[in-house]
N, C-alpha and C positions, 0 to 999 in steps of 0.2 A: 149938366146936373151933377151935384156933388155926390161922391161915393158915400156909401153907408158908413165907412170908417171915418169919414170927415165930418159927419153930422154930430154935433154936440158931444165932442170927445170926453167931456168931464161928466156927462150924465151916465149913470149906471144903467145897465140893461135889467130887465125884469127876469129873474132866474126861472120862474115857472114858465114864462113865455118862451124863453130860450129852450127849455126842455121840451115844450110842446112842439116847437118848430123842428127840433132834432128828431122827434118821432115822425113828423110829416116827411122829412127828408129821407129817413130810412125806409118808410113805407113806400115812398115814390120810387125807390130804387129796387123794390122787390116785385117780382112778377105775380106771386101768389099770396101776397100778404105775409104777415109775420106773427108768431106767437108772442105772448108776454115774455117768455124766457129768451127768445131770440132778440127781442128789442132790448132787454136788459144787457145781454152779451154784446150786442152791436153798438149800443150807445154808451155803455159803461155807467149808466145812471142807476140809482137805487131802485130796487124792485117796487117798493111801496110808492115812490114818487111816480113811476111810470104807470102803475096800476090806477092811481088816483086821476092822473091826467087822461088816461084812456077812458075811464068811466065818464069824466066830464065831457070829453070830445064825443063819446058815444051818445050821451044824453042830448047833445046839441045836433046830432046827425052828421058830424064830420068824419067819424069812423064807424065801421060796422064790424061786429064780431060774428064770425061763422060758427054757429053752434055745433056743427059736426067736427070741424077741424081745429076750433079754438084760435083761428088765425084772424088777426085784425087787418082790415083793408079800408081804403077810402070809402066814405059814405056818400050818399047822393048830394048832401049839402055842399060838399067841397067841389063837386063837379059843376053844380049850378053856379057857384061863385067863379070858378075858372071860366065857365062859358060866358058869364056876364063880363068878366074882364077882357076876354078875347074878342067879344062882340064889337069892341071899339077898334079893333085892328082893321083898317081899311082894306088891307090886302085880302082878307077873308071874303069881303063883299064883292070885290072885283073878280076874285077867282071862282066864286060859287057857280056862275053859269057855265063854266068850262069843266068843272069837276064832276057834276052830276052825269053828263054824257059818258064820262070815262067808266063810271060804275055800270052804266047800261051796256056799253060796248064790250066790257071785259068780264062783267059779273063779279068783279073782285073789289075788296075794300080799297078805297082811294084816300090818300092823305095829302095834305099840304103842310109844309113845315118851313120854318125860318131858322137861321143860325143866330144864336145868342152867345156871345163870347166864343167858346170852343165847343158848345153843345148844340144839338139839333132839337128844336122844340116843335111839337105838333100843334098846329093852330086850326086845322079843319080835318074832319073825318066823315066819310060817306060810305055807308055799307049797303050791300045787297042782303036783304033779310034772309034769303035762302042759302047763303054761303057760310063757310067757316068763319066764326067770330074771333077776331084777333083781340088779344089783351092789350089794346092801345087806347089812349084817352087824350083829350085835349089838355095840353100843358105837359105831356110826357116828354122827358128829356132823354136823349139817346147819344151815343158816341157817333162821331162823324166818319171815322175810318172804316167802319164795318156795317154801315147801313146804306141802302140805295139812295135815300134822301141826302144823307151826309156826303157820300162820295160824289154825287151829282153836283153839289155846291162847291166842295173843296177842290174839285178838279179844275175849277176856274179861279181859284184863289191865287193872289200874287205869291210868288215863291217865298219871299221873306215872311209873309204872314203864315204860310203853311209850315215853314220851319219853326216859327214861334209856337204854333199850335202843338206841334209834335214835341217840342222841348217842354212845353207846359203840361201836357196831358199824357204824353207817351202814346203807345199803341197797345192798349190793354187787350189781352187775349180772352175772348168769350168762349171759344171752343177750338177744335183743331183746324177749322176752316178760316179762322180770322187771320187777316194779314197783319203780321207783327214786325215785318221788315220794312224799313224806310225805303230801300231801293225798290222793293216789289210794290209798295204802295204807290210810289211815283210812276212806275211803269203802268200800274192799273189806272191811275188818273190820266195818263197820256192816252190810253186806250179809250177811256170814257170820253175825252175831248174829241177823239176821232170819230167814234160811233154815235155820239150824241145822247147816250143814256148810260146809267150806271146799273149794275146788277149786284145785289147782295145775295150771294149764293150760299145760304146757310151760315153766313159769317157772323151774324148777330145771334141767331137762334137756330138750333138744329131743327130741320124739318120745314123751315120757312124760306121763301125767296121774295125778293122785292125788286121792282124795276123803278128807277127814279130818273127824272129829267130836270135840268135847272131852269129857273125863272130869272130873267135878267131885268134890271131896271134901266132907266134912260141913260145911265152912265156906263152901262155894260157890265155891271157887277152882278154876280149870281146871288141874289138876295133871298131866294126861296127855292123850293123844289116840289114837284108833284110826283107821287108814286102810287103804284098799286102793289098789294102784298097778298100772298096766298101760300098755300102749302106747296111742297115739291111735286105733288100730283096735279096741282092747278096751274103752276107755271113750269113748263117743261121745255126741253130743247126743241121740241116740235112746234110749240106755239109761241115761243119767245118773241119772234119777229112780229107776229100779228098783235101781241099784247103790248109791245113797246110802242107801236105806232100811235095809238090814241093818247098815251101818256105824253109823248113828245109833242103831239098836236096841241094838247091842252097847255103844256108849258109854254109853247111858242105863242099861243093866243094870249095868255096872261102877260107874257113879256111885251107883246105889242100894246096891250092896254096900259102898261106901265111906261110906255114911251120908248121902248127899245127898238132900235133898228140895227142892221148889220154893221153900221158905221158908228154905233154908240160907244164902243170901247172894246175891251178884250174879249167879251163873250161873242159867241157865234150863234146866231139864231138857228134853232133846231127845226127841222121839218120832217114830216113822215116820208118824204121822198128819198131821204138819205139812206144809203145802204146800211143794213143792220145784220149782225151775225145771225145765223139760223140755228146755232147751237149754243148751249150753256157751257161756258168754260169755267170750271171751278177756280176761284182765285187761289193763287199760290200762297202758301203759308211761309 
């Protein structure tokens, strides 16, 4: 498929559409939405232009303005479009029967994600209605080096590809727990390969932990990952081993559906029998 930069190079873009897409991109990177002034500052676009675009998007249901905080965030319309687009992803359908039991066994929000370029993209989310609600959505993009989903996948990435990812994106610091050293990241990835799952120990967001396990395809490549996420009170050193087991079981089952066998390639099929650490070890910074 041709890259966007290769499509009709002599045809000019539509400025208003470029600006609307810039608003979407900035909103997608925010956890709690953005005010009009914050969007003006972050995009560098004229206040009047952004205001008109926001009004148009709001009227069509693509953005919503919180009357109390004056913050703009995605509206229901954009979620329905994202869901419709992702519904065609075959992996979601194949994985669904294995993800629902994870929620039942752990009581925690369960995600399925894939890697697109050097970002992690959520394609499935299952929640326990009675538990803490995470600010995640289908289509959300995240860093690979500081999330359980991302580390589970890049732990099985070819060395040259990993190096290229690090050169391209770096290792942005999200907080004091984020791994920003290449040496320490590689040591962490080696530990993940050995134990069979990845742990995001408040590395992406303070107060939250995530356990992720890789999904392999028939060539042995880690093409996706399954995770559970919760607060530091829900995922603790005492229950880590028990919570990791169903995540690894689900990832292994999906891998088998995709045609993976231990002889398929570089990946090693995960199973709940494998020994797992019984304590949470905070990743070194």
